[in-house]
C-alpha positions as a Markdown table, in Angstrom:
| # | Residue | x | y | z |
|---|---|---|---|---|
| 1 | Met | 0.0 | 0.0 | 0.0 |
| 2 | Asp | 2.8 | 2.4 | 0.8 |
| 3 | Leu | 4.3 | 1.8 | -2.6 |
| 4 | Leu | 0.9 | 2.6 | -4.3 |
| 5 | Ile | 0.5 | 5.8 | -2.2 |
| 6 | Ala | 4.0 | 6.9 | -3.2 |
| 7 | Ala | 3.3 | 6.1 | -6.9 |
| 8 | Ala | 0.0 | 8.0 | -6.7 |
| 9 | Thr | 1.7 | 11.0 | -5.0 |
| 10 | Ile | 4.4 | 11.1 | -7.6 |
| 11 | Gly | 1.9 | 10.8 | -10.4 |
| 12 | Leu | -0.2 | 13.6 | -9.0 |
| 13 | Ala | 2.9 | 15.8 | -8.6 |
| 14 | Leu | 4.1 | 15.2 | -12.1 |
| 15 | Thr | 0.8 | 15.7 | -13.9 |
| 16 | Ser | 0.0 | 18.9 | -11.9 |
| 17 | Ala | 3.5 | 20.2 | -12.5 |
| 18 | Ser | 3.2 | 19.6 | -16.3 |
| 19 | His | -0.1 | 21.3 | -16.4 |
| 20 | Val | 1.2 | 24.4 | -14.6 |
| 21 | Ala | 4.4 | 24.5 | -16.6 |
| 22 | Ser | 2.7 | 24.2 | -20.0 |
| 23 | Ile | 0.4 | 27.1 | -19.1 |
| 24 | Ala | 3.3 | 29.2 | -17.7 |
| 25 | Leu | 5.3 | 28.6 | -20.9 |
| 26 | Ala | 2.3 | 29.5 | -23.1 |
| 27 | Leu | 1.7 | 32.7 | -21.0 |
| 28 | Arg | 5.3 | 33.7 | -21.6 |
| 29 | Arg | 4.7 | 33.3 | -25.3 |
| 30 | Ala | 1.5 | 35.5 | -25.0 |
| 31 | Ala | 3.5 | 38.2 | -23.3 |
| 32 | Arg | 6.1 | 38.2 | -26.0 |
| 33 | Gly | 3.5 | 38.1 | -28.8 |
| 34 | Arg | 2.2 | 41.5 | -27.7 |
| 35 | Gly | 5.5 | 43.1 | -28.5 |
| 36 | Arg | 6.5 | 44.8 | -31.8 |
| 37 | Leu | 7.3 | 42.5 | -34.7 |
| 38 | Gly | 10.5 | 44.3 | -35.8 |
| 39 | Pro | 11.4 | 45.4 | -39.3 |
| 40 | Arg | 9.0 | 44.2 | -42.0 |
| 41 | Pro | 10.4 | 41.5 | -44.3 |
| 42 | Gln | 10.6 | 42.4 | -48.0 |
| 43 | Ala | 10.8 | 38.9 | -49.4 |
| 44 | Ala | 8.2 | 38.0 | -52.0 |
| 45 | Val | 6.0 | 35.1 | -51.0 |
| 46 | Ser | 3.8 | 32.5 | -52.7 |
| 47 | Ile | 0.8 | 31.5 | -50.7 |
| 48 | Leu | -0.7 | 28.1 | -51.7 |
| 49 | Arg | -4.3 | 27.4 | -50.5 |
| 50 | Pro | -6.0 | 24.1 | -51.1 |
| 51 | Val | -9.8 | 24.4 | -51.4 |
| 52 | Cys | -12.5 | 21.8 | -51.3 |
| 53 | Gly | -16.2 | 22.4 | -50.8 |
| 54 | Leu | -18.1 | 25.1 | -48.9 |
| 55 | Glu | -16.8 | 25.4 | -45.4 |
| 56 | Tyr | -18.1 | 27.7 | -42.8 |
| 57 | Arg | -17.3 | 31.3 | -43.7 |
| 58 | Ile | -15.3 | 30.1 | -46.7 |
| 59 | Glu | -15.7 | 33.4 | -48.5 |
| 60 | Ala | -14.3 | 35.4 | -45.6 |
| 61 | Thr | -11.4 | 33.1 | -45.1 |
| 62 | Leu | -10.5 | 33.1 | -48.8 |
| 63 | Ala | -11.0 | 36.8 | -49.1 |
| 64 | Ser | -8.6 | 37.4 | -46.3 |
| 65 | Ser | -5.9 | 36.1 | -48.6 |
| 66 | Phe | -6.1 | 39.4 | -50.5 |
| 67 | Gln | -5.9 | 41.6 | -47.4 |
| 68 | Ile | -2.3 | 40.9 | -46.3 |
| 69 | Asp | -0.2 | 43.9 | -45.6 |
| 70 | His | 3.0 | 42.8 | -47.4 |
| 71 | Pro | 4.9 | 44.4 | -50.3 |
| 72 | Ser | 4.9 | 41.4 | -52.6 |
| 73 | Tyr | 3.0 | 38.2 | -52.6 |
| 74 | Glu | 0.9 | 36.0 | -54.8 |
| 75 | Val | -2.0 | 33.6 | -54.0 |
| 76 | Ile | -2.4 | 30.2 | -55.7 |
| 77 | Phe | -5.7 | 28.4 | -55.0 |
| 78 | Cys | -5.8 | 24.7 | -55.8 |
| 79 | Val | -9.0 | 22.6 | -56.3 |
| 80 | Ala | -9.3 | 19.0 | -57.4 |
| 81 | Ala | -12.5 | 19.2 | -59.5 |
| 82 | Ala | -13.8 | 21.9 | -61.8 |
| 83 | Asp | -17.3 | 21.4 | -60.6 |
| 84 | Asp | -16.4 | 22.0 | -56.9 |
| 85 | Pro | -19.0 | 24.5 | -55.5 |
| 86 | Val | -16.1 | 26.7 | -54.1 |
| 87 | Val | -14.8 | 27.4 | -57.6 |
| 88 | Pro | -17.2 | 30.3 | -58.5 |
| 89 | Ile | -16.3 | 32.0 | -55.1 |
| 90 | Val | -12.6 | 31.7 | -55.8 |
| 91 | Arg | -12.9 | 33.0 | -59.3 |
| 92 | Arg | -15.0 | 36.0 | -58.2 |
| 93 | Leu | -12.5 | 36.9 | -55.4 |
| 94 | Ile | -9.7 | 36.8 | -57.9 |
| 95 | Arg | -11.6 | 39.2 | -60.2 |
| 96 | Glu | -12.4 | 41.5 | -57.3 |
| 97 | His | -8.8 | 41.9 | -56.3 |
| 98 | Pro | -6.8 | 42.5 | -59.6 |
| 99 | Asp | -4.0 | 44.2 | -57.6 |
| 100 | Ile | -3.0 | 40.9 | -56.0 |
| 101 | Pro | -1.5 | 38.3 | -58.3 |
| 102 | Ala | -3.7 | 35.2 | -58.0 |
| 103 | Gln | -4.8 | 32.2 | -59.9 |
| 104 | Leu | -6.8 | 29.0 | -59.5 |
| 105 | Leu | -5.4 | 25.6 | -60.5 |
| 106 | Val | -7.7 | 22.7 | -61.2 |
| 107 | Gly | -6.9 | 19.0 | -61.3 |
| 108 | Arg | -5.6 | 16.2 | -59.2 |
| 109 | Gly | -2.0 | 15.5 | -58.6 |
| 110 | Gly | 0.2 | 12.8 | -57.1 |
| 111 | Gly | 0.2 | 13.4 | -53.4 |
| 112 | Gly | 0.2 | 9.7 | -52.3 |
| 113 | Leu | -2.3 | 9.0 | -49.5 |
| 114 | Asn | -2.6 | 12.7 | -48.6 |
| 115 | Pro | -5.5 | 14.3 | -50.4 |
| 116 | Lys | -4.4 | 17.8 | -49.5 |
| 117 | Leu | -0.9 | 17.3 | -50.8 |
| 118 | Ala | -2.4 | 15.8 | -54.0 |
| 119 | Asn | -4.4 | 19.0 | -54.4 |
| 120 | Leu | -1.4 | 21.2 | -53.8 |
| 121 | Met | 1.2 | 19.4 | -55.9 |
| 122 | Lys | 0.3 | 21.2 | -59.1 |
| 123 | Ala | 1.1 | 24.6 | -57.6 |
| 124 | Trp | 4.6 | 23.7 | -56.5 |
| 125 | Asp | 6.4 | 24.4 | -59.8 |
| 126 | Val | 4.0 | 27.2 | -60.8 |
| 127 | Ala | 4.7 | 29.3 | -57.7 |
| 128 | Ala | 6.8 | 32.3 | -58.6 |
| 129 | His | 8.8 | 32.7 | -55.3 |
| 130 | Asp | 11.2 | 30.8 | -53.1 |
| 131 | Trp | 9.3 | 31.6 | -49.9 |
| 132 | Ile | 6.2 | 29.4 | -49.7 |
| 133 | Val | 3.3 | 29.4 | -47.3 |
| 134 | Leu | 0.9 | 26.5 | -47.2 |
| 135 | Ala | -2.4 | 27.8 | -45.7 |
| 136 | Asp | -5.5 | 25.8 | -45.2 |
| 137 | Ser | -8.7 | 27.3 | -46.7 |
| 138 | Asn | -10.4 | 27.7 | -43.2 |
| 139 | Val | -7.6 | 29.9 | -41.8 |
| 140 | Leu | -8.8 | 33.5 | -41.4 |
| 141 | Ile | -5.6 | 35.4 | -42.4 |
| 142 | Pro | -4.9 | 38.7 | -40.5 |
| 143 | Pro | -3.2 | 41.6 | -42.3 |
| 144 | Asp | 0.0 | 41.0 | -40.4 |
| 145 | Tyr | 0.0 | 37.3 | -41.3 |
| 146 | Leu | 3.4 | 37.2 | -43.0 |
| 147 | Asp | 5.0 | 39.6 | -40.6 |
| 148 | Arg | 4.1 | 37.2 | -37.7 |
| 149 | Leu | 5.5 | 34.2 | -39.6 |
| 150 | Phe | 8.7 | 35.9 | -40.6 |
| 151 | Ala | 9.2 | 37.2 | -37.0 |
| 152 | Arg | 9.8 | 33.6 | -35.9 |
| 153 | Trp | 12.1 | 32.7 | -38.8 |
| 154 | Ser | 15.9 | 32.2 | -38.3 |
| 155 | Glu | 18.7 | 30.9 | -40.5 |
| 156 | Arg | 18.3 | 27.6 | -38.6 |
| 157 | Cys | 14.7 | 27.2 | -39.4 |
| 158 | Ala | 13.1 | 24.7 | -41.7 |
| 159 | Val | 9.5 | 25.8 | -41.1 |
| 160 | Val | 7.4 | 28.3 | -39.1 |
| 161 | Cys | 3.9 | 27.2 | -38.5 |
| 162 | Ser | 0.7 | 28.0 | -36.5 |
| 163 | Pro | -1.9 | 25.8 | -34.9 |
| 164 | Pro | -5.5 | 26.9 | -35.4 |
| 165 | Ile | -7.4 | 28.9 | -32.8 |
| 166 | Ala | -11.1 | 28.3 | -32.7 |
| 167 | Thr | -13.2 | 31.4 | -33.0 |
| 168 | Asp | -16.8 | 32.2 | -34.0 |
| 169 | Ile | -18.0 | 29.3 | -31.8 |
| 170 | Gln | -21.7 | 28.4 | -32.2 |
| 171 | Gly | -23.4 | 25.7 | -30.2 |
| 172 | Trp | -22.2 | 23.1 | -27.6 |
| 173 | Ala | -20.4 | 20.9 | -30.1 |
| 174 | Ala | -18.3 | 23.8 | -31.3 |
| 175 | Asp | -17.6 | 24.7 | -27.7 |
| 176 | Leu | -16.3 | 21.2 | -27.2 |
| 177 | Glu | -14.1 | 21.4 | -30.3 |
| 178 | Ala | -12.7 | 24.7 | -29.1 |
| 179 | Ala | -11.8 | 23.1 | -25.7 |
| 180 | Phe | -9.7 | 20.6 | -27.6 |
| 181 | Ile | -8.2 | 23.1 | -30.1 |
| 182 | Asn | -7.4 | 26.2 | -28.0 |
| 183 | Thr | -6.4 | 25.7 | -24.3 |
| 184 | Phe | -5.3 | 22.2 | -24.8 |
| 185 | Gln | -3.7 | 21.5 | -28.2 |
| 186 | Ala | -2.5 | 25.0 | -29.0 |
| 187 | Arg | -1.3 | 25.4 | -25.4 |
| 188 | Trp | 0.9 | 22.3 | -25.6 |
| 189 | Gln | 2.2 | 23.2 | -29.0 |
| 190 | Leu | 3.2 | 26.7 | -27.8 |
| 191 | Ala | 4.7 | 25.2 | -24.6 |
| 192 | Val | 6.9 | 22.6 | -26.3 |
| 193 | Asp | 8.0 | 25.2 | -28.9 |
| 194 | Glu | 9.0 | 27.5 | -26.0 |
| 195 | Leu | 11.3 | 24.7 | -24.8 |
| 196 | Gly | 12.8 | 24.3 | -28.3 |
| 197 | Phe | 11.0 | 21.2 | -29.4 |
| 198 | Gly | 8.6 | 22.6 | -31.9 |
| 199 | Phe | 6.7 | 20.5 | -34.4 |
| 200 | Ala | 5.0 | 21.5 | -37.6 |
| 201 | Gln | 1.2 | 22.1 | -37.8 |
| 202 | Gly | -0.3 | 21.9 | -41.2 |
| 203 | Lys | -2.8 | 24.8 | -40.9 |
| 204 | Thr | -0.1 | 27.3 | -41.8 |
| 205 | Met | 3.5 | 26.5 | -42.7 |
| 206 | Leu | 6.1 | 28.9 | -44.0 |
| 207 | Leu | 9.1 | 27.3 | -45.7 |
| 208 | Arg | 11.7 | 27.8 | -48.5 |
| 209 | Arg | 11.2 | 25.9 | -51.7 |
| 210 | Ser | 15.0 | 25.9 | -52.3 |
| 211 | Glu | 15.5 | 24.1 | -49.0 |
| 212 | Leu | 12.8 | 21.5 | -49.5 |
| 213 | Ala | 14.1 | 20.9 | -53.0 |
| 214 | Arg | 17.1 | 19.2 | -51.4 |
| 215 | Glu | 14.7 | 16.5 | -50.1 |
| 216 | Gly | 12.8 | 16.1 | -53.3 |
| 217 | Gly | 10.4 | 19.1 | -53.2 |
| 218 | Leu | 6.8 | 18.9 | -52.1 |
| 219 | Ala | 6.7 | 15.2 | -53.0 |
| 220 | Ala | 9.1 | 14.6 | -50.0 |
| 221 | Leu | 6.1 | 15.3 | -47.7 |
| 222 | Thr | 4.3 | 12.3 | -49.1 |
| 223 | Arg | 6.6 | 10.0 | -47.1 |
| 224 | Glu | 4.2 | 10.4 | -44.2 |
| 225 | Ile | 0.4 | 10.3 | -44.1 |
| 226 | Ala | 0.5 | 13.9 | -42.8 |
| 227 | Glu | 2.6 | 16.6 | -44.4 |
| 228 | Asp | 3.3 | 18.4 | -41.2 |
| 229 | Ala | 4.7 | 15.2 | -39.6 |
| 230 | Ala | 6.9 | 14.6 | -42.7 |
| 231 | Leu | 8.2 | 18.2 | -42.5 |
| 232 | Thr | 8.9 | 17.9 | -38.8 |
| 233 | Lys | 10.9 | 14.7 | -39.4 |
| 234 | Ile | 12.9 | 16.2 | -42.3 |
| 235 | Ala | 13.7 | 19.2 | -40.1 |
| 236 | Arg | 14.9 | 17.1 | -37.2 |
| 237 | Arg | 17.0 | 14.8 | -39.4 |
| 238 | Arg | 18.8 | 17.8 | -40.8 |
| 239 | Gly | 19.3 | 19.5 | -37.5 |
| 240 | Arg | 17.0 | 22.4 | -38.3 |
| 241 | Glu | 14.3 | 24.1 | -36.2 |
| 242 | Val | 10.6 | 24.1 | -36.4 |
| 243 | Arg | 9.1 | 27.2 | -34.8 |
| 244 | Val | 5.5 | 28.3 | -33.9 |
| 245 | Val | 4.2 | 31.9 | -34.3 |
| 246 | Asp | 3.8 | 33.8 | -31.0 |
| 247 | Arg | 0.1 | 34.4 | -31.5 |
| 248 | Pro | -1.6 | 31.7 | -33.6 |
| 249 | Phe | -4.1 | 32.4 | -36.4 |
| 250 | Pro | -7.9 | 32.0 | -36.1 |
| 251 | Gln | -10.2 | 29.4 | -37.6 |
| 252 | Pro | -13.9 | 30.2 | -37.5 |
| 253 | Leu | -15.9 | 27.1 | -36.4 |
| 254 | Gly | -19.6 | 28.1 | -36.6 |
| 255 | Arg | -21.9 | 25.2 | -35.8 |
| 256 | Arg | -20.5 | 21.7 | -35.4 |
| 257 | Ser | -22.0 | 18.3 | -34.8 |
| 258 | Leu | -20.8 | 16.1 | -32.0 |
| 259 | Ala | -20.1 | 13.3 | -34.4 |
| 260 | Gly | -18.1 | 15.6 | -36.6 |
| 261 | Val | -16.0 | 16.9 | -33.7 |
| 262 | Trp | -15.3 | 13.3 | -32.5 |
| 263 | Gln | -14.3 | 12.2 | -36.0 |
| 264 | Arg | -11.9 | 15.1 | -36.5 |
| 265 | Gln | -10.3 | 14.5 | -33.1 |
| 266 | Gln | -10.0 | 10.8 | -33.9 |
| 267 | Arg | -8.4 | 11.5 | -37.3 |
| 268 | Trp | -5.8 | 13.9 | -35.8 |
| 269 | Ala | -5.1 | 11.4 | -33.0 |
| 270 | Arg | -4.6 | 8.5 | -35.4 |
| 271 | Leu | -2.1 | 10.6 | -37.5 |
| 272 | Arg | -0.2 | 11.5 | -34.3 |
| 273 | Lys | -0.1 | 7.8 | -33.3 |
| 274 | Leu | 1.2 | 6.7 | -36.7 |
| 275 | Ser | 3.8 | 9.5 | -37.1 |
| 276 | Phe | 5.1 | 9.9 | -33.5 |
| 277 | Pro | 4.0 | 6.9 | -31.4 |
| 278 | Gly | 6.3 | 7.7 | -28.5 |
| 279 | Ser | 4.8 | 11.2 | -28.1 |
| 280 | Phe | 1.4 | 9.9 | -28.6 |
| 281 | Cys | 1.7 | 7.5 | -25.7 |
| 282 | Ala | 2.7 | 10.4 | -23.5 |
| 283 | Glu | -0.8 | 11.9 | -24.3 |
| 284 | Leu | -2.6 | 9.3 | -22.2 |
| 285 | Pro | -2.1 | 11.0 | -18.8 |
| 286 | Ala | -2.7 | 14.5 | -20.2 |
| 287 | Gly | -5.7 | 16.5 | -19.0 |
| 288 | Gly | -7.3 | 16.7 | -15.6 |
| 289 | Leu | -8.9 | 13.2 | -15.2 |
| 290 | Leu | -5.8 | 11.3 | -14.0 |
| 291 | Pro | -4.7 | 13.9 | -11.4 |
| 292 | Phe | -8.2 | 14.3 | -10.0 |
| 293 | Leu | -8.6 | 10.5 | -9.7 |
| 294 | Leu | -5.2 | 10.3 | -8.0 |
| 295 | Gly | -6.0 | 13.1 | -5.7 |
| 296 | Gly | -9.4 | 11.6 | -4.8 |
| 297 | Trp | -7.8 | 8.3 | -4.0 |
| 298 | Leu | -5.1 | 9.9 | -1.8 |
| 299 | Ala | -7.8 | 11.8 | 0.0 |
| 300 | Thr | -9.7 | 8.6 | 0.8 |
| 301 | Glu | -6.4 | 7.2 | 2.2 |
| 302 | Gly | -6.0 | 10.2 | 4.4 |
| 303 | Val | -2.9 | 11.4 | 2.6 |
| 304 | Leu | -4.4 | 14.6 | 1.3 |
| 305 | Pro | -7.2 | 16.7 | 2.9 |
| 306 | Gly | -10.5 | 16.5 | 0.9 |
| 307 | Ala | -10.7 | 20.3 | 0.7 |
| 308 | Ala | -7.4 | 20.4 | -1.1 |
| 309 | Val | -8.6 | 17.9 | -3.7 |
| 310 | Val | -11.8 | 19.9 | -4.2 |
| 311 | Ala | -9.8 | 23.1 | -4.6 |
| 312 | Met | -7.8 | 21.4 | -7.4 |
| 313 | Val | -10.7 | 21.8 | -9.8 |
| 314 | Pro | -11.1 | 25.6 | -9.8 |
| 315 | Ala | -7.3 | 26.0 | -9.7 |
| 316 | Trp | -6.8 | 23.7 | -12.6 |
| 317 | Tyr | -9.3 | 25.2 | -14.9 |
| 318 | Gly | -8.8 | 28.7 | -13.6 |
| 319 | Ala | -5.3 | 28.4 | -15.0 |
| 320 | Glu | -6.8 | 27.5 | -18.4 |
| 321 | Ala | -9.1 | 30.6 | -18.2 |
| 322 | Leu | -6.1 | 32.8 | -17.4 |
| 323 | Leu | -4.4 | 31.5 | -20.5 |
| 324 | Ala | -7.4 | 32.1 | -22.8 |
| 325 | Arg | -7.8 | 35.6 | -21.4 |
| 326 | Ala | -4.1 | 36.4 | -21.9 |
| 327 | Phe | -4.3 | 35.4 | -25.6 |
| 328 | Gly | -7.7 | 36.9 | -26.2 |
| 329 | Trp | -9.2 | 33.5 | -27.1 |
| 330 | Pro | -12.9 | 32.9 | -26.8 |
| 331 | Leu | -13.8 | 32.5 | -23.1 |
| 332 | Arg | -17.3 | 32.1 | -21.7 |
| 333 | Leu | -18.8 | 31.2 | -18.3 |
| 334 | Arg | -19.6 | 27.7 | -19.6 |
| 335 | Ser | -16.1 | 27.1 | -21.0 |
| 336 | Pro | -14.8 | 25.2 | -18.0 |
| 337 | Leu | -17.7 | 22.7 | -18.4 |
| 338 | Phe | -16.3 | 21.8 | -21.9 |
| 339 | Trp | -12.8 | 21.7 | -20.6 |
| 340 | Ile | -14.0 | 19.1 | -18.1 |
| 341 | Ala | -15.8 | 17.2 | -20.8 |
| 342 | Arg | -12.7 | 17.2 | -23.0 |
| 343 | Asp | -10.6 | 15.8 | -20.1 |
| 344 | Leu | -13.1 | 13.1 | -19.5 |
| 345 | Leu | -13.0 | 12.2 | -23.2 |
| 346 | Leu | -9.2 | 12.3 | -23.7 |
| 347 | Pro | -8.5 | 8.7 | -22.4 |
| 348 | Val | -11.5 | 7.4 | -24.5 |
| 349 | Leu | -10.1 | 9.2 | -27.6 |
| 350 | Trp | -6.6 | 7.8 | -27.0 |
| 351 | Ala | -7.9 | 4.3 | -26.7 |
| 352 | Ser | -10.2 | 4.5 | -29.7 |
| 353 | Thr | -7.3 | 5.3 | -32.1 |
| 354 | Trp | -6.1 | 1.8 | -31.7 |
| 355 | Ala | -9.4 | 0.3 | -32.9 |
| 356 | Val | -9.7 | 1.9 | -36.3 |
| 357 | Asn | -7.0 | 2.7 | -38.9 |
| 358 | Gly | -8.9 | 4.6 | -41.6 |
| 359 | Tyr | -10.7 | 7.8 | -41.8 |
| 360 | Glu | -12.6 | 10.0 | -44.4 |
| 361 | Trp | -11.3 | 13.5 | -45.3 |
| 362 | Arg | -13.7 | 15.6 | -47.3 |
| 363 | Gly | -15.0 | 12.6 | -49.2 |
| 364 | Asn | -11.6 | 10.9 | -49.6 |
| 365 | Ala | -11.2 | 7.5 | -47.8 |
| 366 | Val | -7.7 | 7.2 | -46.3 |
| 367 | Asp | -6.1 | 4.2 | -44.7 |
| 368 | Val | -3.5 | 5.2 | -42.1 |
| 369 | Arg | -2.1 | 1.7 | -41.3 |
| 370 | Pro | 1.7 | 1.7 | -41.5 |
| 371 | Thr | 3.1 | 0.1 | -44.7 |
| 372 | Thr | 5.6 | -2.7 | -44.5 |
């Protein structure tokens, strides 16, 4: 029994310390992100945006491509099928912004198992500039988008990226998805980046075409099922850095279905499991469920006072609220309820990834089982 109590005490201490440390590191990033960005970079940039279907606020997110405050850039939209309903919107936006070089490329490419890369492949050789940004269609691009990306670049970099930040949240399912995306996933990505262990996130990625050409160009990212995982492994193998922007970019959610939220979280978890199994195993004790269970058991054994365990809950989620407030992320009175629901679901999500190997991405069936 003494050994179990010791193990539980150590587990509680470690999980609590990691929670506090991750939030402290992310808060440090929030404070730095409020500072000036420094001299504006003059490099010309090609922004490649894959589009597929009519997502929530798709016109606003695509129109934001033309509102970037930067001296020289172009936008290349890529779509797989000419009859995709997003095509008329893209063509109209291009006509309405003749001052920004832009074009739409139509057709399928050879992106292996990754449908997004297959869509983008045709733009790689068409792009006019060495600096490339891969930006998902549901990212709402702010005017200082490129400034914020270049602010994190250094000569040792392979890529600068940004996780999404859920905004425009409508309904309980979207609240739950925001609980996963913002104060959990984005928080941990910012925290590990602050420690110098950044990893790429495919929502937005700034890179140099000349550098990736040494690995075989965009096709090199087909070595993994996820392009961000492939880019992270390339960077680490070459001893280069992956960095995350100080203040990540928004993704409007709108209304979501619980089934859709769960399927997306399962898809992302399966990709993490396949690409980085060691890190994925470390996700199992993440969240508040394990420390609360350990604290409750220690209280029943008389090791901790019950009041201290009860106080853990507001302290734990109060720290998340402090983080959301520091970054200006959506924060409501009911937000802690969804943070609690997320933490209850995290072990279920982790376990469920081992049961199913495939998923569907915008109508494309993908099998994520490792090849032999």
